[in-house]
Backbone of each chain as nested JSON, in Angstrom:
{
  "chains": [
    {"id": "A", "residues": [
      {"number": 1, "name": "MET", "atoms": {"N": [74.104, 107.233, 113.326], "CA": [74.104, 105.984, 114.11], "C": [73.831, 106.305, 115.575]}},
      {"number": 2, "name": "ASP", "atoms": {"N": [72.986, 105.491, 116.24], "CA": [72.693, 105.855, 117.626], "C": [73.871, 105.514, 118.542]}},
      {"number": 3, "name": "ALA", "atoms": {"N": [73.891, 106.23, 119.652], "CA": [75.077, 106.198, 120.512], "C": [75.34, 104.81, 121.086]}},
      {"number": 4, "name": "SER", "atoms": {"N": [74.275, 104.062, 121.384], "CA": [74.507, 102.758, 122.006], "C": [75.111, 101.776, 121.0]}},
      {"number": 5, "name": "LEU", "atoms": {"N": [74.686, 101.871, 119.73], "CA": [75.277, 101.002, 118.708], "C": [76.741, 101.379, 118.485]}},
      {"number": 6, "name": "LYS", "atoms": {"N": [76.999, 102.67, 118.418], "CA": [78.384, 103.116, 118.23], "C": [79.253, 102.624, 119.392]}},
      {"number": 7, "name": "GLN", "atoms": {"N": [78.697, 102.694, 120.608], "CA": [79.439, 102.233, 121.781], "C": [79.736, 100.738, 121.684]}},
      {"number": 8, "name": "ARG", "atoms": {"N": [78.738, 99.963, 121.243], "CA": [78.957, 98.51, 121.084], "C": [80.095, 98.248, 120.108]}},
      {"number": 9, "name": "LEU", "atoms": {"N": [80.095, 99.001, 119.0], "CA": [81.129, 98.789, 117.982], "C": [82.497, 99.233, 118.493]}},
      {"number": 10, "name": "ASP", "atoms": {"N": [82.537, 100.372, 119.18], "CA": [83.796, 100.82, 119.794], "C": [84.329, 99.728, 120.726]}},
      {"number": 11, "name": "ASP", "atoms": {"N": [83.423, 99.168, 121.538], "CA": [83.837, 98.148, 122.508], "C": [84.363, 96.898, 121.804]}},
      {"number": 12, "name": "LEU", "atoms": {"N": [83.647, 96.467, 120.754], "CA": [84.076, 95.268, 120.018], "C": [85.467, 95.469, 119.42]}},
      {"number": 13, "name": "VAL", "atoms": {"N": [85.628, 96.6, 118.731], "CA": [86.9, 96.887, 118.068], "C": [88.034, 96.923, 119.086]}},
      {"number": 14, "name": "GLY", "atoms": {"N": [87.699, 97.317, 120.309], "CA": [88.715, 97.431, 121.333], "C": [89.046, 96.141, 122.065]}},
      {"number": 15, "name": "THR", "atoms": {"N": [88.34, 95.053, 121.755], "CA": [88.56, 93.829, 122.529], "C": [89.879, 93.145, 122.211]}},
      {"number": 16, "name": "SER", "atoms": {"N": [90.458, 93.465, 121.06], "CA": [91.684, 92.775, 120.667], "C": [92.459, 93.664, 119.697]}},
      {"number": 17, "name": "PRO", "atoms": {"N": [93.794, 93.618, 119.733], "CA": [94.578, 94.446, 118.788], "C": [94.204, 94.167, 117.325]}},
      {"number": 18, "name": "ILE", "atoms": {"N": [93.887, 92.908, 117.021], "CA": [93.44, 92.563, 115.668], "C": [92.023, 92.024, 115.789]}},
      {"number": 19, "name": "PHE", "atoms": {"N": [91.072, 92.721, 115.168], "CA": [89.673, 92.332, 115.307], "C": [89.022, 92.265, 113.929]}},
      {"number": 20, "name": "VAL", "atoms": {"N": [88.277, 91.181, 113.688], "CA": [87.694, 90.953, 112.364], "C": [86.177, 90.801, 112.465]}},
      {"number": 21, "name": "PHE", "atoms": {"N": [85.454, 91.633, 111.716], "CA": [84.023, 91.427, 111.522], "C": [83.878, 90.527, 110.299]}},
      {"number": 22, "name": "MET", "atoms": {"N": [83.227, 89.383, 110.461], "CA": [83.177, 88.41, 109.366], "C": [81.849, 87.67, 109.356]}},
      {"number": 23, "name": "LYS", "atoms": {"N": [81.645, 86.878, 108.309], "CA": [80.486, 85.991, 108.248], "C": [80.946, 84.612, 108.684]}},
      {"number": 24, "name": "GLY", "atoms": {"N": [80.332, 84.11, 109.771], "CA": [80.774, 82.85, 110.361], "C": [81.87, 83.115, 111.381]}},
      {"number": 25, "name": "ASN", "atoms": {"N": [82.6, 82.076, 111.709], "CA": [83.682, 82.241, 112.686], "C": [84.965, 81.629, 112.139]}},
      {"number": 26, "name": "LYS", "atoms": {"N": [86.028, 81.724, 112.953], "CA": [87.337, 81.257, 112.498], "C": [87.295, 79.825, 111.985]}},
      {"number": 27, "name": "LEU", "atoms": {"N": [86.574, 78.986, 112.699], "CA": [86.563, 77.566, 112.335], "C": [85.644, 77.282, 111.158]}},
      {"number": 28, "name": "MET", "atoms": {"N": [84.574, 78.07, 111.059], "CA": [83.625, 77.85, 109.959], "C": [83.22, 79.173, 109.311]}},
      {"number": 29, "name": "PRO", "atoms": {"N": [84.126, 79.748, 108.521], "CA": [83.753, 80.966, 107.784], "C": [82.598, 80.653, 106.833]}},
      {"number": 30, "name": "GLN", "atoms": {"N": [81.645, 81.597, 106.73], "CA": [80.452, 81.346, 105.915], "C": [80.522, 82.068, 104.576]}},
      {"number": 31, "name": "CYS", "atoms": {"N": [81.71, 82.516, 104.198], "CA": [81.834, 83.292, 102.969], "C": [83.293, 83.226, 102.553]}},
      {"number": 32, "name": "GLY", "atoms": {"N": [83.545, 83.126, 101.262], "CA": [84.917, 82.975, 100.776], "C": [85.819, 84.145, 101.134]}},
      {"number": 33, "name": "PHE", "atoms": {"N": [85.23, 85.354, 101.16], "CA": [86.04, 86.534, 101.445], "C": [86.449, 86.555, 102.92]}},
      {"number": 34, "name": "SER", "atoms": {"N": [85.488, 86.178, 103.788], "CA": [85.82, 86.083, 105.213], "C": [86.87, 84.997, 105.416]}},
      {"number": 35, "name": "ASN", "atoms": {"N": [86.733, 83.905, 104.691], "CA": [87.714, 82.823, 104.796], "C": [89.114, 83.296, 104.395]}},
      {"number": 36, "name": "ASN", "atoms": {"N": [89.198, 84.115, 103.337], "CA": [90.514, 84.633, 102.917], "C": [91.221, 85.332, 104.07]}},
      {"number": 37, "name": "VAL", "atoms": {"N": [90.471, 86.176, 104.772], "CA": [91.075, 86.958, 105.855], "C": [91.53, 86.041, 106.991]}},
      {"number": 38, "name": "VAL", "atoms": {"N": [90.694, 85.07, 107.343], "CA": [91.06, 84.129, 108.409], "C": [92.319, 83.351, 108.019]}},
      {"number": 39, "name": "GLN", "atoms": {"N": [92.379, 82.908, 106.773], "CA": [93.544, 82.124, 106.326], "C": [94.82, 82.96, 106.367]}},
      {"number": 40, "name": "ILE", "atoms": {"N": [94.715, 84.221, 105.971], "CA": [95.89, 85.102, 105.99], "C": [96.37, 85.306, 107.422]}},
      {"number": 41, "name": "LEU", "atoms": {"N": [95.44, 85.597, 108.334], "CA": [95.847, 85.851, 109.721], "C": [96.389, 84.573, 110.358]}},
      {"number": 42, "name": "ASN", "atoms": {"N": [95.806, 83.439, 110.007], "CA": [96.347, 82.166, 110.505], "C": [97.755, 81.923, 109.961]}},
      {"number": 43, "name": "ALA", "atoms": {"N": [97.951, 82.255, 108.682], "CA": [99.271, 82.041, 108.069], "C": [100.33, 82.891, 108.753]}},
      {"number": 44, "name": "LEU", "atoms": {"N": [99.931, 84.08, 109.22], "CA": [100.875, 84.958, 109.905], "C": [100.995, 84.601, 111.385]}},
      {"number": 45, "name": "ALA", "atoms": {"N": [100.157, 83.643, 111.814], "CA": [100.205, 83.154, 113.2], "C": [100.075, 84.282, 114.219]}},
      {"number": 46, "name": "VAL", "atoms": {"N": [99.138, 85.189, 113.951], "CA": [98.886, 86.276, 114.904], "C": [97.575, 86.003, 115.646]}},
      {"number": 47, "name": "PRO", "atoms": {"N": [97.478, 86.476, 116.901], "CA": [96.224, 86.306, 117.632], "C": [95.182, 87.314, 117.127]}},
      {"number": 48, "name": "PHE", "atoms": {"N": [93.94, 86.873, 116.984], "CA": [92.886, 87.825, 116.594], "C": [91.542, 87.328, 117.093]}},
      {"number": 49, "name": "GLU", "atoms": {"N": [90.627, 88.282, 117.258], "CA": [89.265, 87.946, 117.663], "C": [88.33, 88.266, 116.512]}},
      {"number": 50, "name": "THR", "atoms": {"N": [87.169, 87.598, 116.503], "CA": [86.218, 87.821, 115.415], "C": [84.813, 88.026, 115.967]}},
      {"number": 51, "name": "PHE", "atoms": {"N": [83.98, 88.639, 115.139], "CA": [82.559, 88.737, 115.452], "C": [81.788, 88.263, 114.228]}},
      {"number": 52, "name": "ASP", "atoms": {"N": [80.813, 87.381, 114.453], "CA": [80.006, 86.855, 113.346], "C": [78.825, 87.792, 113.089]}},
      {"number": 53, "name": "VAL", "atoms": {"N": [78.907, 88.547, 112.003], "CA": [77.841, 89.526, 111.724], "C": [76.509, 88.855, 111.38]}},
      {"number": 54, "name": "LEU", "atoms": {"N": [76.571, 87.578, 110.998], "CA": [75.315, 86.88, 110.679], "C": [74.485, 86.637, 111.94]}},
      {"number": 55, "name": "SER", "atoms": {"N": [75.129, 86.766, 113.114], "CA": [74.432, 86.509, 114.367], "C": [73.733, 87.758, 114.898]}},
      {"number": 56, "name": "ASP", "atoms": {"N": [73.926, 88.901, 114.232], "CA": [73.432, 90.154, 114.807], "C": [73.197, 91.178, 113.687]}},
      {"number": 57, "name": "MET", "atoms": {"N": [71.936, 91.363, 113.323], "CA": [71.613, 92.245, 112.197], "C": [72.008, 93.7, 112.465]}},
      {"number": 58, "name": "GLU", "atoms": {"N": [71.92, 94.111, 113.747], "CA": [72.243, 95.493, 114.08], "C": [73.732, 95.772, 113.804]}},
      {"number": 59, "name": "ILE", "atoms": {"N": [74.566, 94.836, 114.225], "CA": [76.007, 94.977, 113.983], "C": [76.301, 94.824, 112.496]}},
      {"number": 60, "name": "ARG", "atoms": {"N": [75.609, 93.902, 111.844], "CA": [75.876, 93.645, 110.421], "C": [75.701, 94.912, 109.585]}},
      {"number": 61, "name": "GLN", "atoms": {"N": [74.63, 95.661, 109.865], "CA": [74.431, 96.917, 109.145], "C": [75.291, 98.022, 109.748]}},
      {"number": 62, "name": "GLY", "atoms": {"N": [75.346, 98.035, 111.081], "CA": [76.029, 99.121, 111.78], "C": [77.498, 99.231, 111.415]}},
      {"number": 63, "name": "ILE", "atoms": {"N": [78.163, 98.099, 111.253], "CA": [79.606, 98.155, 110.984], "C": [79.875, 98.762, 109.608]}},
      {"number": 64, "name": "LYS", "atoms": {"N": [78.916, 98.594, 108.678], "CA": [79.101, 99.184, 107.344], "C": [79.089, 100.705, 107.427]}},
      {"number": 65, "name": "ASP", "atoms": {"N": [78.205, 101.242, 108.272], "CA": [78.141, 102.699, 108.452], "C": [79.337, 103.193, 109.261]}},
      {"number": 66, "name": "TYR", "atoms": {"N": [79.672, 102.425, 110.29], "CA": [80.76, 102.791, 111.206], "C": [82.076, 102.952, 110.443]}},
      {"number": 67, "name": "SER", "atoms": {"N": [82.338, 102.03, 109.526], "CA": [83.604, 102.05, 108.774], "C": [83.482, 102.788, 107.453]}},
      {"number": 68, "name": "ASP", "atoms": {"N": [82.258, 103.186, 107.065], "CA": [81.992, 103.688, 105.72], "C": [82.54, 102.703, 104.684]}},
      {"number": 69, "name": "TRP", "atoms": {"N": [82.135, 101.452, 104.845], "CA": [82.651, 100.366, 104.006], "C": [81.494, 99.399, 103.771]}},
      {"number": 70, "name": "PRO", "atoms": {"N": [81.176, 99.099, 102.517], "CA": [79.913, 98.406, 102.244], "C": [79.948, 96.891, 102.362]}},
      {"number": 71, "name": "THR", "atoms": {"N": [81.111, 96.322, 102.597], "CA": [81.191, 94.863, 102.543], "C": [81.812, 94.281, 103.816]}},
      {"number": 72, "name": "ILE", "atoms": {"N": [81.592, 92.995, 103.994], "CA": [82.164, 92.192, 105.065], "C": [83.102, 91.195, 104.361]}},
      {"number": 73, "name": "PRO", "atoms": {"N": [84.244, 90.858, 104.86], "CA": [84.817, 91.138, 106.184], "C": [85.431, 92.534, 106.297]}},
      {"number": 74, "name": "GLN", "atoms": {"N": [85.67, 92.928, 107.549], "CA": [86.361, 94.177, 107.85], "C": [87.372, 93.908, 108.964]}},
      {"number": 75, "name": "VAL", "atoms": {"N": [88.566, 94.41, 108.75], "CA": [89.654, 94.124, 109.698], "C": [90.101, 95.42, 110.383]}},
      {"number": 76, "name": "TYR", "atoms": {"N": [90.147, 95.366, 111.696], "CA": [90.632, 96.495, 112.507], "C": [91.936, 96.114, 113.188]}},
      {"number": 77, "name": "VAL", "atoms": {"N": [92.886, 97.058, 113.163], "CA": [94.146, 96.864, 113.882], "C": [94.323, 98.051, 114.829]}},
      {"number": 78, "name": "ASN", "atoms": {"N": [94.374, 97.738, 116.106], "CA": [94.445, 98.783, 117.142], "C": [93.434, 99.903, 116.891]}},
      {"number": 79, "name": "GLY", "atoms": {"N": [92.212, 99.502, 116.583], "CA": [91.136, 100.474, 116.432], "C": [91.064, 101.156, 115.084]}},
      {"number": 80, "name": "GLU", "atoms": {"N": [92.04, 100.876, 114.206], "CA": [92.051, 101.51, 112.886], "C": [91.545, 100.508, 111.845]}},
      {"number": 81, "name": "PHE", "atoms": {"N": [90.595, 100.938, 111.029], "CA": [90.103, 100.076, 109.956], "C": [91.164, 99.985, 108.862]}},
      {"number": 82, "name": "ILE", "atoms": {"N": [91.628, 98.776, 108.553], "CA": [92.691, 98.672, 107.537], "C": [92.213, 98.087, 106.214]}},
      {"number": 83, "name": "GLY", "atoms": {"N": [90.988, 97.53, 106.188], "CA": [90.481, 97.085, 104.894], "C": [89.699, 95.793, 104.972]}},
      {"number": 84, "name": "GLY", "atoms": {"N": [89.27, 95.351, 103.801], "CA": [88.563, 94.082, 103.667], "C": [89.468, 93.061, 102.996]}},
      {"number": 85, "name": "SER", "atoms": {"N": [88.84, 92.085, 102.376], "CA": [89.584, 90.958, 101.82], "C": [90.605, 91.369, 100.744]}},
      {"number": 86, "name": "ASP", "atoms": {"N": [90.205, 92.217, 99.803], "CA": [91.126, 92.596, 98.711], "C": [92.388, 93.269, 99.253]}},
      {"number": 87, "name": "ILE", "atoms": {"N": [92.173, 94.216, 100.169], "CA": [93.315, 94.975, 100.694], "C": [94.202, 94.075, 101.541]}},
      {"number": 88, "name": "LEU", "atoms": {"N": [93.576, 93.175, 102.327], "CA": [94.387, 92.257, 103.144], "C": [95.255, 91.369, 102.257]}},
      {"number": 89, "name": "ILE", "atoms": {"N": [94.691, 90.893, 101.165], "CA": [95.453, 90.033, 100.253], "C": [96.636, 90.815, 99.661]}},
      {"number": 90, "name": "GLU", "atoms": {"N": [96.361, 92.048, 99.211], "CA": [97.438, 92.883, 98.649], "C": [98.531, 93.132, 99.677]}},
      {"number": 91, "name": "MET", "atoms": {"N": [98.109, 93.475, 100.908], "CA": [99.09, 93.8, 101.947], "C": [99.866, 92.56, 102.375]}},
      {"number": 92, "name": "TYR", "atoms": {"N": [99.194, 91.411, 102.342], "CA": [99.876, 90.16, 102.68], "C": [100.927, 89.844, 101.624]}},
      {"number": 93, "name": "ASN", "atoms": {"N": [100.542, 89.958, 100.368], "CA": [101.462, 89.618, 99.28], "C": [102.672, 90.551, 99.237]}},
      {"number": 94, "name": "SER", "atoms": {"N": [102.48, 91.799, 99.628], "CA": [103.595, 92.752, 99.578], "C": [104.484, 92.68, 100.822]}},
      {"number": 95, "name": "GLY", "atoms": {"N": [104.025, 91.942, 101.846], "CA": [104.805, 91.883, 103.081], "C": [104.447, 92.982, 104.075]}},
      {"number": 96, "name": "GLU", "atoms": {"N": [103.636, 93.925, 103.599], "CA": [103.264, 95.073, 104.422], "C": [102.431, 94.66, 105.64]}},
      {"number": 97, "name": "LEU", "atoms": {"N": [101.598, 93.643, 105.447], "CA": [100.712, 93.23, 106.541], "C": [101.508, 92.635, 107.698]}},
      {"number": 98, "name": "ARG", "atoms": {"N": [102.465, 91.79, 107.355], "CA": [103.288, 91.166, 108.402], "C": [103.955, 92.24, 109.261]}},
      {"number": 99, "name": "GLU", "atoms": {"N": [104.507, 93.253, 108.576], "CA": [105.162, 94.346, 109.298], "C": [104.196, 95.113, 110.177]}},
      {"number": 100, "name": "LYS", "atoms": {"N": [103.058, 95.454, 109.585], "CA": [102.083, 96.266, 110.312], "C": [101.597, 95.539, 111.564]}},
      {"number": 101, "name": "LEU", "atoms": {"N": [101.332, 94.239, 111.422], "CA": [100.813, 93.48, 112.562], "C": [101.901, 93.277, 113.613]}},
      {"number": 102, "name": "ALA", "atoms": {"N": [103.129, 93.109, 113.16], "CA": [104.229, 92.963, 114.123], "C": [104.346, 94.222, 114.975]}},
      {"number": 103, "name": "VAL", "atoms": {"N": [104.233, 95.37, 114.322], "CA": [104.296, 96.644, 115.05], "C": [103.1, 96.767, 115.995]}},
      {"number": 104, "name": "ALA", "atoms": {"N": [101.924, 96.4, 115.496], "CA": [100.698, 96.545, 116.287], "C": [100.726, 95.666, 117.535]}},
      {"number": 105, "name": "LEU", "atoms": {"N": [101.364, 94.523, 117.423], "CA": [101.367, 93.563, 118.536], "C": [102.566, 93.755, 119.454]}},
      {"number": 106, "name": "ALA", "atoms": {"N": [103.474, 94.644, 119.068], "CA": [104.714, 94.815, 119.852], "C": [104.409, 95.473, 121.199]}}
    ]},
    {"id": "B", "residues": [
      {"number": 1, "name": "MET", "atoms": {"N": [71.32, 92.206, 89.713], "CA": [72.524, 92.219, 88.892], "C": [72.644, 93.545, 88.159]}},
      {"number": 2, "name": "VAL", "atoms": {"N": [73.851, 93.869, 87.759], "CA": [74.076, 95.087, 86.987], "C": [74.946, 94.732, 85.783]}},
      {"number": 3, "name": "HIS", "atoms": {"N": [74.827, 95.535, 84.758], "CA": [75.656, 95.32, 83.578], "C": [77.022, 95.961, 83.819]}},
      {"number": 4, "name": "PRO", "atoms": {"N": [78.108, 95.296, 83.401], "CA": [79.435, 95.899, 83.587], "C": [79.523, 97.329, 83.066]}},
      {"number": 5, "name": "ASP", "atoms": {"N": [78.778, 97.641, 81.991], "CA": [78.812, 99.008, 81.452], "C": [78.266, 100.027, 82.452]}},
      {"number": 6, "name": "GLN", "atoms": {"N": [77.234, 99.619, 83.223], "CA": [76.672, 100.53, 84.23], "C": [77.703, 100.824, 85.31]}},
      {"number": 7, "name": "VAL", "atoms": {"N": [78.44, 99.773, 85.682], "CA": [79.458, 99.935, 86.724], "C": [80.549, 100.868, 86.222]}},
      {"number": 8, "name": "ARG", "atoms": {"N": [80.97, 100.636, 84.986], "CA": [82.018, 101.471, 84.396], "C": [81.552, 102.924, 84.347]}},
      {"number": 9, "name": "ALA", "atoms": {"N": [80.308, 103.126, 83.938], "CA": [79.768, 104.492, 83.81], "C": [79.687, 105.179, 85.17]}},
      {"number": 10, "name": "ALA", "atoms": {"N": [79.246, 104.448, 86.189], "CA": [79.103, 105.051, 87.518], "C": [80.466, 105.471, 88.062]}},
      {"number": 11, "name": "ILE", "atoms": {"N": [81.471, 104.633, 87.852], "CA": [82.806, 104.963, 88.355], "C": [83.393, 106.128, 87.558]}},
      {"number": 12, "name": "SER", "atoms": {"N": [83.187, 106.118, 86.243], "CA": [83.736, 107.19, 85.398], "C": [83.103, 108.532, 85.728]}},
      {"number": 13, "name": "GLN", "atoms": {"N": [81.833, 108.492, 86.149], "CA": [81.166, 109.747, 86.512], "C": [81.803, 110.337, 87.774]}},
      {"number": 14, "name": "ALA", "atoms": {"N": [82.12, 109.456, 88.74], "CA": [82.7, 109.925, 90.0], "C": [84.175, 110.296, 89.826]}},
      {"number": 15, "name": "LEU", "atoms": {"N": [84.862, 109.567, 88.962], "CA": [86.304, 109.77, 88.763], "C": [86.557, 109.925, 87.267]}},
      {"number": 16, "name": "PRO", "atoms": {"N": [86.345, 111.137, 86.756], "CA": [86.331, 111.345, 85.294], "C": [87.605, 110.904, 84.576]}},
      {"number": 17, "name": "ASP", "atoms": {"N": [88.761, 110.962, 85.248], "CA": [89.997, 110.61, 84.536], "C": [90.304, 109.113, 84.612]}},
      {"number": 18, "name": "ALA", "atoms": {"N": [89.447, 108.359, 85.29], "CA": [89.789, 106.966, 85.605], "C": [89.756, 106.055, 84.387]}},
      {"number": 19, "name": "THR", "atoms": {"N": [90.698, 105.121, 84.372], "CA": [90.627, 103.985, 83.46], "C": [89.989, 102.854, 84.252]}},
      {"number": 20, "name": "VAL", "atoms": {"N": [88.899, 102.317, 83.731], "CA": [88.129, 101.323, 84.485], "C": [88.005, 100.031, 83.686]}},
      {"number": 21, "name": "GLU", "atoms": {"N": [88.395, 98.94, 84.315], "CA": [88.182, 97.624, 83.703], "C": [87.203, 96.859, 84.575]}},
      {"number": 22, "name": "VAL", "atoms": {"N": [86.153, 96.337, 83.959], "CA": [85.181, 95.553, 84.714], "C": [85.093, 94.171, 84.101]}},
      {"number": 23, "name": "GLU", "atoms": {"N": [85.273, 93.171, 84.937], "CA": [85.161, 91.8, 84.463], "C": [84.042, 91.121, 85.241]}},
      {"number": 24, "name": "ASP", "atoms": {"N": [83.137, 90.5, 84.514], "CA": [82.028, 89.775, 85.134], "C": [82.498, 88.338, 85.354]}},
      {"number": 25, "name": "LEU", "atoms": {"N": [82.759, 87.991, 86.613], "CA": [83.435, 86.719, 86.883], "C": [82.557, 85.501, 86.641]}},
      {"number": 26, "name": "THR", "atoms": {"N": [81.261, 85.668, 86.806], "CA": [80.384, 84.497, 86.708], "C": [79.418, 84.578, 85.527]}},
      {"number": 27, "name": "GLY", "atoms": {"N": [79.354, 85.753, 84.886], "CA": [78.365, 85.936, 83.824], "C": [77.01, 86.328, 84.377]}},
      {"number": 28, "name": "GLY", "atoms": {"N": [76.882, 86.339, 85.707], "CA": [75.597, 86.658, 86.327], "C": [75.438, 88.132, 86.674]}},
      {"number": 29, "name": "GLY", "atoms": {"N": [76.516, 88.891, 86.504], "CA": [76.431, 90.321, 86.758], "C": [76.478, 90.706, 88.223]}},
      {"number": 30, "name": "ASP", "atoms": {"N": [76.661, 89.749, 89.128], "CA": [76.7, 90.127, 90.546], "C": [78.038, 89.822, 91.211]}},
      {"number": 31, "name": "HIS", "atoms": {"N": [78.946, 89.148, 90.498], "CA": [80.299, 88.938, 91.012], "C": [81.26, 89.612, 90.033]}},
      {"number": 32, "name": "LEU", "atoms": {"N": [81.743, 90.767, 90.443], "CA": [82.522, 91.574, 89.512], "C": [83.947, 91.769, 89.999]}},
      {"number": 33, "name": "GLN", "atoms": {"N": [84.851, 91.835, 89.038], "CA": [86.223, 92.22, 89.347], "C": [86.489, 93.547, 88.65]}},
      {"number": 34, "name": "VAL", "atoms": {"N": [86.892, 94.523, 89.415], "CA": [87.025, 95.87, 88.882], "C": [88.427, 96.401, 89.166]}},
      {"number": 35, "name": "LYS", "atoms": {"N": [89.052, 96.928, 88.121], "CA": [90.345, 97.598, 88.296], "C": [90.173, 99.053, 87.905]}},
      {"number": 36, "name": "VAL", "atoms": {"N": [90.609, 99.93, 88.779], "CA": [90.463, 101.358, 88.523], "C": [91.822, 102.034, 88.663]}},
      {"number": 37, "name": "VAL", "atoms": {"N": [92.199, 102.788, 87.637], "CA": [93.432, 103.569, 87.688], "C": [93.039, 105.037, 87.585]}},
      {"number": 38, "name": "SER", "atoms": {"N": [93.434, 105.837, 88.575], "CA": [93.043, 107.247, 88.556], "C": [94.047, 108.091, 89.327]}},
      {"number": 39, "name": "THR", "atoms": {"N": [94.249, 109.319, 88.865], "CA": [95.117, 110.242, 89.603], "C": [94.458, 110.672, 90.913]}},
      {"number": 40, "name": "ALA", "atoms": {"N": [93.135, 110.494, 91.017], "CA": [92.424, 110.88, 92.247], "C": [92.919, 110.088, 93.452]}},
      {"number": 41, "name": "PHE", "atoms": {"N": [93.54, 108.927, 93.2], "CA": [93.995, 108.069, 94.311], "C": [95.348, 108.518, 94.866]}},
      {"number": 42, "name": "ASP", "atoms": {"N": [95.969, 109.46, 94.169], "CA": [97.322, 109.861, 94.528], "C": [97.397, 110.31, 95.989]}},
      {"number": 43, "name": "GLY", "atoms": {"N": [98.265, 109.683, 96.739], "CA": [98.479, 110.083, 98.128], "C": [97.458, 109.547, 99.116]}},
      {"number": 44, "name": "LEU", "atoms": {"N": [96.464, 108.793, 98.64], "CA": [95.443, 108.258, 99.541], "C": [95.79, 106.831, 99.975]}},
      {"number": 45, "name": "SER", "atoms": {"N": [95.362, 106.477, 101.193], "CA": [95.514, 105.092, 101.649], "C": [94.632, 104.188, 100.783]}},
      {"number": 46, "name": "ARG", "atoms": {"N": [94.914, 102.886, 100.819], "CA": [94.083, 101.954, 100.044], "C": [92.626, 102.026, 100.472]}},
      {"number": 47, "name": "VAL", "atoms": {"N": [92.412, 102.159, 101.796], "CA": [91.027, 102.243, 102.28], "C": [90.322, 103.436, 101.639]}},
      {"number": 48, "name": "LYS", "atoms": {"N": [90.983, 104.592, 101.636], "CA": [90.369, 105.796, 101.06], "C": [90.163, 105.637, 99.549]}},
      {"number": 49, "name": "GLN", "atoms": {"N": [91.111, 104.988, 98.875], "CA": [90.96, 104.746, 97.429], "C": [89.721, 103.9, 97.155]}},
      {"number": 50, "name": "HIS", "atoms": {"N": [89.588, 102.815, 97.925], "CA": [88.438, 101.935, 97.711], "C": [87.136, 102.643, 98.079]}},
      {"number": 51, "name": "GLN", "atoms": {"N": [87.198, 103.489, 99.124], "CA": [85.98, 104.211, 99.524], "C": [85.483, 105.119, 98.403]}},
      {"number": 52, "name": "LEU", "atoms": {"N": [86.411, 105.7, 97.64], "CA": [85.994, 106.542, 96.508], "C": [85.202, 105.722, 95.495]}},
      {"number": 53, "name": "VAL", "atoms": {"N": [85.675, 104.513, 95.223], "CA": [84.994, 103.664, 94.24], "C": [83.67, 103.149, 94.811]}},
      {"number": 54, "name": "TYR", "atoms": {"N": [83.708, 102.713, 96.06], "CA": [82.472, 102.237, 96.687], "C": [81.411, 103.336, 96.707]}},
      {"number": 55, "name": "GLY", "atoms": {"N": [81.879, 104.581, 96.931], "CA": [80.946, 105.708, 96.965], "C": [80.199, 105.842, 95.65]}},
      {"number": 56, "name": "ALA", "atoms": {"N": [80.902, 105.589, 94.553], "CA": [80.281, 105.69, 93.227], "C": [79.266, 104.579, 92.992]}},
      {"number": 57, "name": "LEU", "atoms": {"N": [79.422, 103.491, 93.739], "CA": [78.552, 102.312, 93.529], "C": [77.648, 102.069, 94.735]}},
      {"number": 58, "name": "ARG", "atoms": {"N": [77.44, 103.147, 95.522], "CA": [76.729, 102.998, 96.794], "C": [75.379, 102.289, 96.641]}},
      {"number": 59, "name": "SER", "atoms": {"N": [74.569, 102.731, 95.673], "CA": [73.22, 102.171, 95.595], "C": [73.253, 100.716, 95.128]}},
      {"number": 60, "name": "GLU", "atoms": {"N": [74.167, 100.406, 94.21], "CA": [74.26, 99.027, 93.705], "C": [74.733, 98.068, 94.809]}},
      {"number": 61, "name": "LEU", "atoms": {"N": [75.621, 98.56, 95.671], "CA": [76.119, 97.708, 96.751], "C": [75.077, 97.574, 97.859]}},
      {"number": 62, "name": "ALA", "atoms": {"N": [74.4, 98.681, 98.174], "CA": [73.408, 98.645, 99.261], "C": [72.259, 97.72, 98.908]}},
      {"number": 63, "name": "SER", "atoms": {"N": [71.865, 97.715, 97.634], "CA": [70.746, 96.861, 97.221], "C": [71.193, 95.421, 96.986]}},
      {"number": 64, "name": "GLU", "atoms": {"N": [72.505, 95.193, 97.097], "CA": [73.104, 93.892, 96.813], "C": [72.897, 93.452, 95.366]}},
      {"number": 65, "name": "ALA", "atoms": {"N": [72.65, 94.445, 94.476], "CA": [72.665, 94.156, 93.035], "C": [74.054, 93.646, 92.667]}},
      {"number": 66, "name": "ILE", "atoms": {"N": [75.057, 94.238, 93.329], "CA": [76.402, 93.68, 93.254], "C": [76.633, 92.928, 94.556]}},
      {"number": 67, "name": "HIS", "atoms": {"N": [76.834, 91.643, 94.47], "CA": [77.024, 90.846, 95.681], "C": [78.5, 90.836, 96.073]}},
      {"number": 68, "name": "ALA", "atoms": {"N": [79.35, 90.726, 95.073], "CA": [80.775, 90.615, 95.362], "C": [81.55, 91.472, 94.375]}},
      {"number": 69, "name": "LEU", "atoms": {"N": [82.439, 92.276, 94.926], "CA": [83.206, 93.19, 94.103], "C": [84.668, 93.067, 94.511]}},
      {"number": 70, "name": "ALA", "atoms": {"N": [85.455, 92.467, 93.648], "CA": [86.898, 92.407, 93.894], "C": [87.488, 93.658, 93.278]}},
      {"number": 71, "name": "LEU", "atoms": {"N": [88.154, 94.452, 94.092], "CA": [88.554, 95.778, 93.659], "C": [90.058, 95.964, 93.745]}},
      {"number": 72, "name": "GLN", "atoms": {"N": [90.625, 96.495, 92.682], "CA": [92.04, 96.885, 92.691], "C": [92.121, 98.327, 92.25]}},
      {"number": 73, "name": "THR", "atoms": {"N": [92.795, 99.155, 93.047], "CA": [92.943, 100.556, 92.679], "C": [94.427, 100.89, 92.574]}},
      {"number": 74, "name": "SER", "atoms": {"N": [94.739, 101.797, 91.664], "CA": [96.118, 102.26, 91.563], "C": [96.152, 103.615, 90.867]}},
      {"number": 75, "name": "THR", "atoms": {"N": [97.321, 104.246, 90.932], "CA": [97.513, 105.515, 90.232], "C": [98.271, 105.236, 88.938]}},
      {"number": 76, "name": "PRO", "atoms": {"N": [98.145, 106.12, 87.95], "CA": [98.862, 105.904, 86.688], "C": [100.359, 105.852, 86.961]}},
      {"number": 77, "name": "SER", "atoms": {"N": [101.051, 104.917, 86.318], "CA": [102.495, 104.81, 86.596], "C": [103.274, 105.773, 85.717]}}
    ]}
  ]
}
């Protein structure tokens, strides 16, 4: 990956303790999986920022290489990739996500 | 689209001891639900567990032959 793209992704991930790469935005998710993640984070009432990968082909492909993860959405917490929709759902159901985000935002 | 058997075979090749269940959610072969149980996941984070499975399906995912893959990984109990 070229350095300027990596820098853009580093910068994006760093804009907020909880950052989501998704299709669409919080108000209008363009994919059911992205919607799942938004609904979970809304249910936990935590602040988060998002980036719409449909608006930028370079980021859309780049984030897959950056995270070594083939699908969107992707959730970062304090710069650490924690998973996509399936993992977020599992962590939400087990209570693990609430704890992790509480620690991250403390 | 891919046949569930191809998905099962690709995962079994990467993780020989794995028990793999593949369910075709729509009948179209591009929305799949996959459960994988393997000792290879022992001690790994969920992200790393899923990365092992995604690695086995890299070409199918990159070509979007598989559009949606709901994945559950676990170790034998």
